[in-house]
OpenMM code with the backbone's topology and positions (N, CA, C; nanometers):
from openmm import Vec3, app, unit

residues = "MET ALA MET LYS ILE TYR THR LYS THR GLY ASP LYS GLY LYS THR SER LEU ILE GLY GLY THR LYS VAL ALA LYS SER HIS LEU ARG ILE GLU THR TYR GLY THR VAL ASP GLU LEU ASN SER TRP LEU GLY LEU VAL ASN ASP TYR MET GLU GLU THR ALA VAL LYS THR LEU ILE ARG GLU ILE GLN ASP ARG LEU PHE THR VAL GLY ALA SER LEU ALA THR ASP PRO ASP LYS ASP THR LYS MET LYS ILE PRO ASP LEU HIS GLU ALA ASP VAL GLN VAL LEU GLU ASN SER ILE ASP GLN MET ASN THR VAL LEU PRO GLU MET LYS PHE PHE VAL LEU PRO GLY GLY HIS LYS ALA VAL SER HIS CYS HIS ILE ALA ARG CYS VAL CYS ARG ARG ALA GLU ARG LEU CYS VAL ASN MET GLN GLU GLN ASP MET HIS VAL GLU PRO LEU VAL LEU GLN TYR LEU ASN ARG LEU SER ASP TYR LEU PHE VAL LEU ALA ARG TYR VAL GLY HIS GLN LEU GLN ALA GLU GLU ILE PRO TRP ARG PRO ARG VAL".split()
positions = [
    Vec3(2.8130, 1.0486, -1.4758),
    Vec3(2.7383, 1.1725, -1.4641),
    Vec3(2.6156, 1.1490, -1.3754),
    Vec3(2.5931, 1.2359, -1.2810),
    Vec3(2.4797, 1.2240, -1.1906),
    Vec3(2.3501, 1.2616, -1.2622),
    Vec3(2.2424, 1.1901, -1.2269),
    Vec3(2.1118, 1.2192, -1.2840),
    Vec3(2.0535, 1.3413, -1.2132),
    Vec3(1.9979, 1.4336, -1.2899),
    Vec3(1.9327, 1.5497, -1.2297),
    Vec3(1.7971, 1.5093, -1.1764),
    Vec3(1.7663, 1.5544, -1.0566),
    Vec3(1.6377, 1.5258, -0.9955),
    Vec3(1.5297, 1.6165, -1.0542),
    Vec3(1.5639, 1.7390, -1.0807),
    Vec3(1.4630, 1.8300, -1.1351),
    Vec3(1.4724, 1.8316, -1.2872),
    Vec3(1.3549, 1.8212, -1.3504),
    Vec3(1.3493, 1.8219, -1.4975),
    Vec3(1.2794, 1.9460, -1.5497),
    Vec3(1.2031, 2.0124, -1.4645),
    Vec3(1.1250, 2.1314, -1.4969),
    Vec3(1.0081, 2.1023, -1.5900),
    Vec3(0.9879, 1.9745, -1.6268),
    Vec3(0.8787, 1.9426, -1.7192),
    Vec3(0.7423, 1.9533, -1.6510),
    Vec3(0.7375, 1.9494, -1.5193),
    Vec3(0.6109, 1.9576, -1.4482),
    Vec3(0.5780, 2.0947, -1.3942),
    Vec3(0.6556, 2.1939, -1.4318),
    Vec3(0.6373, 2.3281, -1.3756),
    Vec3(0.5027, 2.3913, -1.4090),
    Vec3(0.4347, 2.3406, -1.5095),
    Vec3(0.3052, 2.3983, -1.5486),
    Vec3(0.1893, 2.3067, -1.5113),
    Vec3(0.2154, 2.2138, -1.4163),
    Vec3(0.1070, 2.1317, -1.3649),
    Vec3(0.0738, 2.0090, -1.4480),
    Vec3(0.1600, 1.9715, -1.5381),
    Vec3(0.1384, 1.8514, -1.6207),
    Vec3(0.2493, 1.7513, -1.5919),
    Vec3(0.2203, 1.6256, -1.6168),
    Vec3(0.3200, 1.5207, -1.6052),
    Vec3(0.2917, 1.4167, -1.7123),
    Vec3(0.3852, 1.3268, -1.7325),
    Vec3(0.3686, 1.2242, -1.8355),
    Vec3(0.3496, 1.0872, -1.7718),
    Vec3(0.2563, 1.0125, -1.8287),
    Vec3(0.2409, 0.8728, -1.7914),
    Vec3(0.3453, 0.7917, -1.8663),
    Vec3(0.3678, 0.6686, -1.8206),
    Vec3(0.4539, 0.5794, -1.8966),
    Vec3(0.3821, 0.5529, -2.0280),
    Vec3(0.4446, 0.5848, -2.1369),
    Vec3(0.3821, 0.5789, -2.2685),
    Vec3(0.3786, 0.7169, -2.3323),
    Vec3(0.4027, 0.8215, -2.2502),
    Vec3(0.4178, 0.9555, -2.3031),
    Vec3(0.2963, 1.0460, -2.2942),
    Vec3(0.1805, 0.9940, -2.2598),
    Vec3(0.0600, 1.0756, -2.2516),
    Vec3(0.0754, 1.1796, -2.1414),
    Vec3(0.0490, 1.3060, -2.1747),
    Vec3(0.0547, 1.4159, -2.0768),
    Vec3(-0.0823, 1.4302, -2.0111),
    Vec3(-0.0797, 1.4404, -1.8785),
    Vec3(-0.2019, 1.4610, -1.8008),
    Vec3(-0.1742, 1.5642, -1.6921),
    Vec3(-0.2821, 1.6211, -1.6393),
    Vec3(-0.2686, 1.7145, -1.5274),
    Vec3(-0.2212, 1.6387, -1.4038),
    Vec3(-0.1440, 1.7043, -1.3208),
    Vec3(-0.0970, 1.6413, -1.1975),
    Vec3(-0.2115, 1.6119, -1.1014),
    Vec3(-0.3276, 1.6701, -1.1275),
    Vec3(-0.4461, 1.6436, -1.0460),
    Vec3(-0.5288, 1.5268, -1.1014),
    Vec3(-0.4853, 1.4663, -1.2098),
    Vec3(-0.5566, 1.3555, -1.2733),
    Vec3(-0.5719, 1.2397, -1.1738),
    Vec3(-0.6853, 1.1721, -1.1799),
    Vec3(-0.7133, 1.0615, -1.0875),
    Vec3(-0.6047, 0.9544, -1.0921),
    Vec3(-0.5509, 0.9261, -1.2079),
    Vec3(-0.4449, 0.8251, -1.2187),
    Vec3(-0.3212, 0.8691, -1.1393),
    Vec3(-0.2879, 0.9982, -1.1456),
    Vec3(-0.1713, 1.0494, -1.0724),
    Vec3(-0.1997, 1.0457, -0.9218),
    Vec3(-0.3204, 1.0857, -0.8840),
    Vec3(-0.3595, 1.0813, -0.7424),
    Vec3(-0.3506, 0.9385, -0.6888),
    Vec3(-0.3893, 0.8435, -0.7708),
    Vec3(-0.3901, 0.7038, -0.7273),
    Vec3(-0.2492, 0.6508, -0.7075),
    Vec3(-0.1626, 0.6674, -0.8071),
    Vec3(-0.0280, 0.6129, -0.7853),
    Vec3(0.0524, 0.6986, -0.6881),
    Vec3(0.0154, 0.8237, -0.6708),
    Vec3(0.0769, 0.9053, -0.5661),
    Vec3(0.0407, 0.8543, -0.4274),
    Vec3(-0.0808, 0.8061, -0.4123),
    Vec3(-0.1239, 0.7495, -0.2846),
    Vec3(-0.0511, 0.6178, -0.2581),
    Vec3(-0.0271, 0.5390, -0.3623),
    Vec3(0.0514, 0.4160, -0.3470),
    Vec3(0.1937, 0.4513, -0.3045),
    Vec3(0.2481, 0.5579, -0.3593),
    Vec3(0.3813, 0.6041, -0.3200),
    Vec3(0.3817, 0.6483, -0.1730),
    Vec3(0.2763, 0.7188, -0.1314),
    Vec3(0.2640, 0.7593, 0.0093),
    Vec3(0.2592, 0.6357, 0.0995),
    Vec3(0.1826, 0.5359, 0.0589),
    Vec3(0.1747, 0.4113, 0.1347),
    Vec3(0.3129, 0.3475, 0.1476),
    Vec3(0.3874, 0.3479, 0.0387),
    Vec3(0.5213, 0.2892, 0.0403),
    Vec3(0.6107, 0.3618, 0.1407),
    Vec3(0.5974, 0.4932, 0.1474),
    Vec3(0.6761, 0.5700, 0.2444),
    Vec3(0.6360, 0.5369, 0.3880),
    Vec3(0.5063, 0.5243, 0.4124),
    Vec3(0.4603, 0.4857, 0.5460),
    Vec3(0.5127, 0.3475, 0.5824),
    Vec3(0.5167, 0.2573, 0.4841),
    Vec3(0.5694, 0.1238, 0.5121),
    Vec3(0.7180, 0.1279, 0.5468),
    Vec3(0.7910, 0.2201, 0.4872),
    Vec3(0.9308, 0.2378, 0.5261),
    Vec3(0.9416, 0.2744, 0.6731),
    Vec3(0.8529, 0.3617, 0.7187),
    Vec3(0.8520, 0.3993, 0.8601),
    Vec3(0.8081, 0.2820, 0.9479),
    Vec3(0.7039, 0.2120, 0.9050),
    Vec3(0.6601, 0.0932, 0.9788),
    Vec3(0.7767, -0.0038, 0.9944),
    Vec3(0.8487, -0.0260, 0.8863),
    Vec3(0.9599, -0.1209, 0.8894),
    Vec3(1.0689, -0.0776, 0.9871),
    Vec3(1.0863, 0.0521, 1.0028),
    Vec3(1.1861, 0.1024, 1.0972),
    Vec3(1.1532, 0.0633, 1.2415),
    Vec3(1.0254, 0.0372, 1.2698),
    Vec3(0.9835, -0.0032, 1.4038),
    Vec3(0.9924, -0.1542, 1.4260),
    Vec3(1.0053, -0.2288, 1.3199),
    Vec3(0.9992, -0.3746, 1.3313),
    Vec3(1.1290, -0.4318, 1.3861),
    Vec3(1.1154, -0.5393, 1.4620),
    Vec3(1.2295, -0.6089, 1.5211),
    Vec3(1.2519, -0.7435, 1.4518),
    Vec3(1.1436, -0.8089, 1.4159),
    Vec3(1.1483, -0.9455, 1.3627),
    Vec3(1.1978, -0.9447, 1.2174),
    Vec3(1.3028, -1.0205, 1.1926),
    Vec3(1.3654, -1.0233, 1.0592),
    Vec3(1.2677, -1.0646, 0.9503),
    Vec3(1.1857, -1.1656, 0.9768),
    Vec3(1.0908, -1.2132, 0.8749),
    Vec3(0.9909, -1.1042, 0.8382),
    Vec3(0.9459, -1.0283, 0.9367),
    Vec3(0.8510, -0.9191, 0.9106),
    Vec3(0.9205, -0.8094, 0.8294),
    Vec3(1.0414, -0.7736, 0.8687),
    Vec3(1.1160, -0.6699, 0.7964),
    Vec3(1.1381, -0.7112, 0.6501),
    Vec3(1.1716, -0.8370, 0.6296),
    Vec3(1.1954, -0.8872, 0.4945),
    Vec3(1.0677, -0.8807, 0.4109),
    Vec3(0.9553, -0.9207, 0.4700),
    Vec3(0.8290, -0.9162, 0.3962),
    Vec3(0.7885, -0.7727, 0.3652),
    Vec3(0.8080, -0.6820, 0.4575),
    Vec3(0.7723, -0.5422, 0.4297),
    Vec3(0.8558, -0.4884, 0.3140),
    Vec3(0.9826, -0.5216, 0.3068),
    Vec3(1.0661, -0.4790, 0.1928),
    Vec3(1.0125, -0.5380, 0.0625),
    Vec3(0.9678, -0.6632, 0.0685),
    Vec3(0.9088, -0.7256, -0.0497),
    Vec3(0.7802, -0.6531, -0.0900),
    Vec3(0.6987, -0.6188, 0.0087),
    Vec3(0.5751, -0.5446, -0.0179),
    Vec3(0.6081, -0.4093, -0.0812),
    Vec3(0.7104, -0.3428, -0.0309),
    Vec3(0.7499, -0.2140, -0.0889),
    Vec3(0.7886, -0.2307, -0.2355),
    Vec3(0.8580, -0.3392, -0.2657),
    Vec3(0.8921, -0.3676, -0.4055),
    Vec3(0.7648, -0.3856, -0.4881),
    Vec3(0.6683, -0.4608, -0.4345),
    Vec3(0.5435, -0.4833, -0.5071),
    Vec3(0.4653, -0.3537, -0.5250),
    Vec3(0.4766, -0.2631, -0.4285),
    Vec3(0.4069, -0.1348, -0.4428),
    Vec3(0.4681, -0.0511, -0.5549),
    Vec3(0.5981, -0.0640, -0.5788),
    Vec3(0.6570, 0.0009, -0.6963),
    Vec3(0.5985, -0.0607, -0.8233),
    Vec3(0.5761, -0.1912, -0.8212),
    Vec3(0.5135, -0.2593, -0.9344),
    Vec3(0.3719, -0.2065, -0.9551),
    Vec3(0.2956, -0.1942, -0.8468),
    Vec3(0.1603, -0.1399, -0.8538),
    Vec3(0.1643, 0.0027, -0.9099),
    Vec3(0.2564, 0.0840, -0.8594),
    Vec3(0.2695, 0.2219, -0.9072),
    Vec3(0.3008, 0.2275, -1.0556),
    Vec3(0.3894, 0.1401, -1.1009),
    Vec3(0.4235, 0.1375, -1.2447),
    Vec3(0.3027, 0.0988, -1.3275),
    Vec3(0.2257, 0.0028, -1.2795),
    Vec3(0.1048, -0.0378, -1.3507),
    Vec3(0.0069, 0.0786, -1.3607),
    Vec3(-0.0129, 0.1490, -1.2500),
    Vec3(-0.1066, 0.2616, -1.2485),
    Vec3(-0.0564, 0.3809, -1.3281),
    Vec3(0.0751, 0.3943, -1.3402),
    Vec3(0.1345, 0.5087, -1.4111),
    Vec3(0.1450, 0.4854, -1.5620),
    Vec3(0.1050, 0.3683, -1.6075),
    Vec3(0.1166, 0.3353, -1.7491),
    Vec3(-0.0133, 0.3653, -1.8217),
    Vec3(-0.0020, 0.4348, -1.9339),
    Vec3(-0.1184, 0.4599, -2.0181),
    Vec3(-0.1533, 0.3288, -2.0886),
    Vec3(-0.2702, 0.2693, -2.0556),
    Vec3(-0.3036, 0.1394, -2.1132),
    Vec3(-0.3297, 0.1454, -2.2642),
    Vec3(-0.3492, 0.2648, -2.3166),
    Vec3(-0.3773, 0.2802, -2.4593),
    Vec3(-0.2522, 0.3019, -2.5426),
    Vec3(-0.1375, 0.3066, -2.4786),
    Vec3(-0.0112, 0.3307, -2.5502),
    Vec3(0.0765, 0.2070, -2.5435),
    Vec3(0.1525, 0.1887, -2.6494),
    Vec3(0.2508, 0.0810, -2.6520),
    Vec3(0.3796, 0.1361, -2.5922),
    Vec3(0.4153, 0.0854, -2.4742),
    Vec3(0.5375, 0.1341, -2.4100),
    Vec3(0.6552, 0.0509, -2.4566),
    Vec3(0.7680, 0.1141, -2.4610),
    Vec3(0.8889, 0.0451, -2.5043),
    Vec3(0.9591, -0.0250, -2.3879),
    Vec3(0.9169, 0.0101, -2.2649),
    Vec3(0.9829, -0.0494, -2.1488),
    Vec3(0.9008, -0.1658, -2.0944),
    Vec3(0.9696, -0.2598, -2.0346),
    Vec3(0.9031, -0.3746, -1.9708),
    Vec3(0.8557, -0.3307, -1.8329),
    Vec3(0.7265, -0.3425, -1.8096),
    Vec3(0.6671, -0.3056, -1.6817),
    Vec3(0.6532, -0.4333, -1.5978),
    Vec3(0.7023, -0.4320, -1.4744),
    Vec3(0.6865, -0.5514, -1.3903),
    Vec3(0.5385, -0.5753, -1.3611),
    Vec3(0.5051, -0.6964, -1.3268),
    Vec3(0.3657, -0.7245, -1.2957),
    Vec3(0.3533, -0.8040, -1.1660),
    Vec3(0.2324, -0.7976, -1.1114),
    Vec3(0.2016, -0.8753, -0.9915),
    Vec3(0.1658, -1.0170, -1.0325),
    Vec3(0.1735, -1.1069, -0.9349),
    Vec3(0.1355, -1.2460, -0.9564),
    Vec3(0.0399, -1.2880, -0.8457),
    Vec3(-0.0418, -1.3859, -0.8733),
    Vec3(-0.1311, -1.4411, -0.7708),
    Vec3(-0.0518, -1.4797, -0.6456),
    Vec3(0.0703, -1.5262, -0.6665),
    Vec3(0.1552, -1.5678, -0.5539),
    Vec3(0.1832, -1.4512, -0.4595),
    Vec3(0.1848, -1.3274, -0.5103),
    Vec3(0.2080, -1.2110, -0.4241),
    Vec3(0.0933, -1.1941, -0.3247),
    Vec3(-0.0290, -1.2188, -0.3696),
    Vec3(-0.1457, -1.2131, -0.2809),
    Vec3(-0.1378, -1.3278, -0.1802),
    Vec3(-0.0975, -1.4445, -0.2278),
    Vec3(-0.0875, -1.5623, -0.1413),
    Vec3(0.0145, -1.5417, -0.0297),
    Vec3(0.1230, -1.4724, -0.0593),
    Vec3(0.2242, -1.4425, 0.0435),
    Vec3(0.1609, -1.3618, 0.1565),
    Vec3(0.0802, -1.2633, 0.1214),
    Vec3(0.0130, -1.1824, 0.2239),
    Vec3(-0.0838, -1.2685, 0.3049),
    Vec3(-0.1625, -1.3509, 0.2357),
    Vec3(-0.2589, -1.4363, 0.3054),
    Vec3(-0.1885, -1.5336, 0.3992),
    Vec3(-0.0783, -1.5920, 0.3542),
    Vec3(-0.0035, -1.6849, 0.4392),
    Vec3(0.0508, -1.6151, 0.5632),
    Vec3(0.0991, -1.4929, 0.5456),
    Vec3(0.1524, -1.4181, 0.6591),
    Vec3(0.0411, -1.3819, 0.7572),
    Vec3(-0.0742, -1.3429, 0.7045),
    Vec3(-0.1894, -1.3128, 0.7905),
    Vec3(-0.2249, -1.4361, 0.8731),
    Vec3(-0.2355, -1.5498, 0.8056),
    Vec3(-0.2714, -1.6739, 0.8746),
    Vec3(-0.1680, -1.7092, 0.9818),
    Vec3(-0.0409, -1.6912, 0.9505),
    Vec3(0.0658, -1.7237, 1.0455),
    Vec3(0.0594, -1.6316, 1.1677),
    Vec3(0.0418, -1.5014, 1.1464),
    Vec3(0.0335, -1.4090, 1.2601),
    Vec3(-0.0877, -1.4390, 1.3461),
    Vec3(-0.1987, -1.4760, 1.2811),
    Vec3(-0.3228, -1.5027, 1.3555),
    Vec3(-0.3114, -1.6228, 1.4489),
    Vec3(-0.2154, -1.7118, 1.4220),
    Vec3(-0.2016, -1.8290, 1.5091),
    Vec3(-0.1576, -1.7919, 1.6501),
    Vec3(-0.0925, -1.6763, 1.6666),
    Vec3(-0.0449, -1.6365, 1.7993),
    Vec3(-0.1290, -1.5256, 1.8619),
    Vec3(-0.2263, -1.4743, 1.7864),
    Vec3(-0.3072, -1.3633, 1.8369),
    Vec3(-0.4305, -1.4137, 1.9103),
    Vec3(-0.4693, -1.3425, 2.0168),
    Vec3(-0.5948, -1.3781, 2.0830),
    Vec3(-0.7122, -1.3478, 1.9898),
    Vec3(-0.8198, -1.4209, 2.0113),
    Vec3(-0.9402, -1.3985, 1.9316),
    Vec3(-0.9864, -1.2541, 1.9502),
    Vec3(-1.0297, -1.1939, 1.8402),
    Vec3(-1.0795, -1.0563, 1.8478),
    Vec3(-1.2252, -1.0592, 1.8919),
    Vec3(-1.2546, -0.9958, 2.0032),
    Vec3(-1.3905, -0.9968, 2.0573),
    Vec3(-1.4546, -0.8585, 2.0534),
    Vec3(-1.3804, -0.7602, 2.0003),
    Vec3(-1.4300, -0.6235, 1.9932),
    Vec3(-1.3524, -0.5483, 1.8863),
    Vec3(-1.4091, -0.4380, 1.8408),
    Vec3(-1.3341, -0.3499, 1.7517),
    Vec3(-1.2238, -0.2851, 1.8335),
    Vec3(-1.1081, -0.2633, 1.7702),
    Vec3(-0.9974, -0.2009, 1.8421),
    Vec3(-0.9716, -0.0612, 1.7878),
    Vec3(-0.9365, 0.0271, 1.8774),
    Vec3(-0.8972, 0.1615, 1.8382),
    Vec3(-0.7481, 0.1591, 1.8031),
    Vec3(-0.7079, 0.2289, 1.6993),
    Vec3(-0.5650, 0.2369, 1.6685),
    Vec3(-0.4906, 0.3019, 1.7856),
    Vec3(-0.3767, 0.2470, 1.8210),
    Vec3(-0.2958, 0.3046, 1.9279),
    Vec3(-0.2406, 0.1974, 2.0191),
    Vec3(-0.1805, 0.2416, 2.1251),
    Vec3(-0.1206, 0.1515, 2.2228),
    Vec3(0.0310, 0.1495, 2.2160),
    Vec3(0.0850, 0.1798, 2.1003),
    Vec3(0.2297, 0.1865, 2.0801),
    Vec3(0.2525, 0.2549, 1.9453),
    Vec3(0.3617, 0.3275, 1.9316),
    Vec3(0.3897, 0.3977, 1.8055),
    Vec3(0.3946, 0.3028, 1.6866),
    Vec3(0.4522, 0.1859, 1.7048),
    Vec3(0.4611, 0.0891, 1.5946),
    Vec3(0.3216, 0.0459, 1.5505),
    Vec3(0.2327, 0.0227, 1.6462),
    Vec3(0.0952, -0.0178, 1.6169),
    Vec3(0.0229, 0.0952, 1.5435),
    Vec3(0.0362, 0.2156, 1.5939),
    Vec3(-0.0306, 0.3311, 1.5326),
    Vec3(0.0148, 0.3519, 1.3885),
    Vec3(0.1437, 0.3358, 1.3641),
    Vec3(0.1940, 0.3546, 1.2281),
    Vec3(0.1438, 0.2447, 1.1342),
    Vec3(0.1289, 0.1240, 1.1834),
    Vec3(0.0678, 0.0180, 1.1011),
    Vec3(-0.0743, 0.0570, 1.0619),
    Vec3(-0.1483, 0.1144, 1.1557),
    Vec3(-0.2860, 0.1556, 1.1262),
    Vec3(-0.2899, 0.2724, 1.0268),
    Vec3(-0.1972, 0.3641, 1.0375),
    Vec3(-0.1921, 0.4734, 0.9393),
    Vec3(-0.1661, 0.4153, 0.8004),
    Vec3(-0.0706, 0.3231, 0.7901),
    Vec3(-0.0416, 0.2594, 0.6612),
    Vec3(-0.1653, 0.1862, 0.6093),
    Vec3(-0.2378, 0.1196, 0.6980),
    Vec3(-0.3609, 0.0500, 0.6585),
    Vec3(-0.4624, 0.1480, 0.5993),
    Vec3(-0.4792, 0.2620, 0.6628),
    Vec3(-0.5749, 0.3621, 0.6135),
    Vec3(-0.5335, 0.4177, 0.4773),
    Vec3(-0.4054, 0.4425, 0.4589),
    Vec3(-0.3565, 0.4923, 0.3294),
    Vec3(-0.3761, 0.3839, 0.2231),
    Vec3(-0.3558, 0.2596, 0.2607),
    Vec3(-0.3779, 0.1482, 0.1681),
    Vec3(-0.5244, 0.1424, 0.1257),
    Vec3(-0.6139, 0.1580, 0.2199),
    Vec3(-0.7575, 0.1593, 0.1873),
    Vec3(-0.7915, 0.2761, 0.0932),
    Vec3(-0.7286, 0.3902, 0.1151),
    Vec3(-0.7523, 0.5044, 0.0258),
    Vec3(-0.7047, 0.4717, -0.1154),
    Vec3(-0.5878, 0.4105, -0.1265),
    Vec3(-0.5359, 0.3710, -0.2579),
    Vec3(-0.6332, 0.2743, -0.3257),
    Vec3(-0.6861, 0.1822, -0.2485),
    Vec3(-0.7831, 0.0866, -0.3028),
    Vec3(-0.9089, 0.1596, -0.3519),
    Vec3(-0.9595, 0.2540, -0.2721),
    Vec3(-1.0790, 0.3297, -0.3128),
    Vec3(-1.0530, 0.4092, -0.4404),
    Vec3(-0.9336, 0.4656, -0.4511),
    Vec3(-0.8998, 0.5412, -0.5719),
    Vec3(-0.8948, 0.4496, -0.6942),
    Vec3(-0.8443, 0.3283, -0.6769),
    Vec3(-0.8437, 0.2318, -0.7881),
    Vec3(-0.9864, 0.1978, -0.8308),
    Vec3(-1.0747, 0.1793, -0.7330),
    Vec3(-1.2151, 0.1519, -0.7642),
    Vec3(-1.2749, 0.2722, -0.8377),
    Vec3(-1.2430, 0.3926, -0.7938),
    Vec3(-1.2904, 0.5136, -0.8606),
    Vec3(-1.2418, 0.5167, -1.0062),
    Vec3(-1.1166, 0.4793, -1.0281),
    Vec3(-1.0652, 0.4728, -1.1649),
    Vec3(-1.1479, 0.3759, -1.2481),
    Vec3(-1.1756, 0.2584, -1.1938),
    Vec3(-1.2555, 0.1600, -1.2663),
    Vec3(-1.3942, 0.2147, -1.2976),
    Vec3(-1.4544, 0.2820, -1.2005),
    Vec3(-1.5885, 0.3385, -1.2210),
    Vec3(-1.5891, 0.4450, -1.3297),
    Vec3(-1.4731, 0.5050, -1.3552),
    Vec3(-1.4621, 0.6056, -1.4609),
    Vec3(-1.4009, 0.5458, -1.5887),
    Vec3(-1.4102, 0.4123, -1.5987),
    Vec3(-1.3627, 0.3385, -1.7173),
    Vec3(-1.2148, 0.3577, -1.7449),
    Vec3(-1.1369, 0.3748, -1.6390),
    Vec3(-0.9912, 0.3763, -1.6520),
    Vec3(-0.9408, 0.2382, -1.6138),
    Vec3(-0.8514, 0.1857, -1.6918),
    Vec3(-0.8038, 0.0496, -1.6689),
    Vec3(-0.7206, 0.0392, -1.5409),
    Vec3(-0.7556, -0.0604, -1.4603),
    Vec3(-0.6772, -0.0992, -1.3430),
    Vec3(-0.6690, -0.2512, -1.3479),
    Vec3(-0.5490, -0.3037, -1.3393),
    Vec3(-0.5328, -0.4485, -1.3373),
    Vec3(-0.6106, -0.5052, -1.2185),
    Vec3(-0.6935, -0.6067, -1.2389),
    Vec3(-0.7703, -0.6644, -1.1276),
    Vec3(-0.6822, -0.7107, -1.0113),
    Vec3(-0.5646, -0.7610, -1.0423),
    Vec3(-0.4755, -0.8089, -0.9368),
    Vec3(-0.4245, -0.6939, -0.8491),
    Vec3(-0.4184, -0.5726, -0.9045),
    Vec3(-0.3789, -0.4552, -0.8250),
    Vec3(-0.4806, -0.4327, -0.7145),
    Vec3(-0.6093, -0.4372, -0.7499),
    Vec3(-0.7144, -0.4194, -0.6487),
    Vec3(-0.7098, -0.5303, -0.5445),
    Vec3(-0.6942, -0.6522, -0.5893),
    Vec3(-0.6892, -0.7654, -0.4972),
    Vec3(-0.5694, -0.7518, -0.4027),
    Vec3(-0.4549, -0.7126, -0.4572),
    Vec3(-0.3349, -0.6990, -0.3747),
    Vec3(-0.3530, -0.5893, -0.2698),
    Vec3(-0.4058, -0.4751, -0.3095),
    Vec3(-0.4259, -0.3657, -0.2140),
    Vec3(-0.5266, -0.4045, -0.1065),
    Vec3(-0.6308, -0.4768, -0.1459),
    Vec3(-0.7300, -0.5208, -0.0487),
    Vec3(-0.6667, -0.6137, 0.0543),
    Vec3(-0.5897, -0.7087, 0.0068),
    Vec3(-0.5261, -0.8034, 0.0980),
    Vec3(-0.4177, -0.7353, 0.1806),
    Vec3(-0.3502, -0.6381, 0.1222),
    Vec3(-0.2463, -0.5664, 0.1954),
    Vec3(-0.3055, -0.4900, 0.3136),
    Vec3(-0.4212, -0.4300, 0.2960),
    Vec3(-0.4825, -0.3591, 0.4090),
    Vec3(-0.5196, -0.4581, 0.5200),
    Vec3(-0.5645, -0.5779, 0.4817),
    Vec3(-0.5907, -0.6813, 0.5822),
    Vec3(-0.4615, -0.7186, 0.6549),
    Vec3(-0.3549, -0.7363, 0.5774),
    Vec3(-0.2244, -0.7701, 0.6353),
    Vec3(-0.1813, -0.6626, 0.7358),
    Vec3(-0.1988, -0.5368, 0.6993),
    Vec3(-0.1542, -0.4280, 0.7867),
    Vec3(-0.2359, -0.4224, 0.9152),
    Vec3(-0.3643, -0.4565, 0.9074),
    Vec3(-0.4456, -0.4625, 1.0286),
    Vec3(-0.3945, -0.5727, 1.1216),
    Vec3(-0.3714, -0.6905, 1.0645),
    Vec3(-0.3236, -0.8022, 1.1458),
    Vec3(-0.1820, -0.7740, 1.1956),
    Vec3(-0.0997, -0.7108, 1.1126),
    Vec3(0.0353, -0.6739, 1.1562),
    Vec3(0.0288, -0.5805, 1.2769),
    Vec3(-0.0635, -0.4854, 1.2749),
    Vec3(-0.0775, -0.3939, 1.3890),
    Vec3(-0.1084, -0.4729, 1.5158),
    Vec3(-0.1999, -0.5673, 1.5061),
    Vec3(-0.2339, -0.6501, 1.6224),
    Vec3(-0.1151, -0.7370, 1.6641),
    Vec3(-0.0462, -0.7934, 1.5660),
    Vec3(0.0667, -0.8821, 1.5929),
    Vec3(0.1803, -0.8066, 1.6630),
    Vec3(0.2124, -0.6902, 1.6112),
    Vec3(0.3188, -0.6091, 1.6700),
    Vec3(0.2808, -0.5686, 1.8119),
    Vec3(0.1565, -0.5275, 1.8296),
    Vec3(0.1096, -0.4934, 1.9640),
    Vec3(0.1211, -0.6110, 2.0589),
    Vec3(0.0867, -0.7285, 2.0102),
    Vec3(0.0972, -0.8507, 2.0916),
    Vec3(0.2430, -0.8786, 2.1287),
    Vec3(0.3323, -0.8667, 2.0303),
    Vec3(0.4748, -0.8906, 2.0548),
    Vec3(0.5306, -0.7903, 2.1557),
    Vec3(0.4824, -0.6675, 2.1495),
    Vec3(0.5308, -0.5616, 2.2386),
    Vec3(0.4544, -0.5585, 2.3718),
    Vec3(0.3579, -0.6466, 2.3849),
    Vec3(0.2716, -0.6514, 2.5028),
    Vec3(0.1997, -0.5182, 2.5250),
    Vec3(0.1636, -0.4554, 2.4147),
    Vec3(0.0864, -0.3307, 2.4211),
    Vec3(-0.0612, -0.3661, 2.4359),
    Vec3(-0.1299, -0.2884, 2.5129),
    Vec3(-0.2719, -0.3133, 2.5346),
    Vec3(-0.3499, -0.2851, 2.4064),
    Vec3(-0.4397, -0.3785, 2.3703),
    Vec3(-0.5342, -0.3492, 2.2633),
    Vec3(-0.6447, -0.2652, 2.3224),
    Vec3(-0.6736, -0.1544, 2.2585),
    Vec3(-0.7701, -0.0617, 2.3116),
    Vec3(-0.9071, -0.0903, 2.2516),
    Vec3(-0.9997, -0.1460, 2.3299),
    Vec3(-1.1310, -0.1769, 2.2749),
    Vec3(-1.2125, -0.0499, 2.2495),
    Vec3(-1.2898, -0.0558, 2.1426),
    Vec3(-1.3839, 0.0525, 2.1168),
    Vec3(-1.5084, 0.0243, 2.1995),
    Vec3(-1.5403, 0.1187, 2.2847),
    Vec3(-1.6588, 0.1058, 2.3673),
    Vec3(-1.7556, 0.2172, 2.3246),
    Vec3(-1.8494, 0.1807, 2.2350),
    Vec3(-1.9385, 0.2827, 2.1830),
    Vec3(-2.0270, 0.3450, 2.2924),
    Vec3(-2.0428, 0.4727, 2.2825),
    Vec3(-2.1300, 0.5444, 2.3759),
    Vec3(-2.2735, 0.5235, 2.3307),
    Vec3(-2.3535, 0.4718, 2.4174),
    Vec3(-2.4946, 0.4480, 2.3805),
    Vec3(-2.5878, 0.5099, 2.4816),
] * unit.nanometer
topology = app.Topology()
chain = topology.addChain("A")
for resn in residues:
    res = topology.addResidue(resn, chain)
    for name in ("N", "CA", "C"):
        topology.addAtom(name, app.Element.getBySymbol(name[0]), res)
């Protein structure tokens, strides 16, 4: 039997967290994991532009981790859930750091701020980076409002935005796209 996509349970602007707690669809927790979902979709598009197998494989792994992040954010920390929620590991952050370091070995030294652009693949990496930063800011906002966020979620999102910045430069370098320097008007 096929699963129905529509449940009609959200027709009045409410949704349930993992654990059963009903909240408004405008709730900060929903906005936060919705932004992580948006980031995951942008990464799917970024991956469609990638040529290098290792990069494509890592982006798929990152997408998997973003589902983990979303599940963590969608769980009511005050409820005992019956389902096993996947979790992040320090090693997930280390994978991003190792990839950043590896890409940086072939990149020219950055001597100026760069404007996003130069190639569609580069631009899409920058869009994903910006959405990642928004997700990170929303997590910080949750913490400031005494809503639980796993510390590793914040660390992972922070490192992921760094990864996406370096990926944009790396892809541009591989494609021989010009890095566009920011030349401030003074």
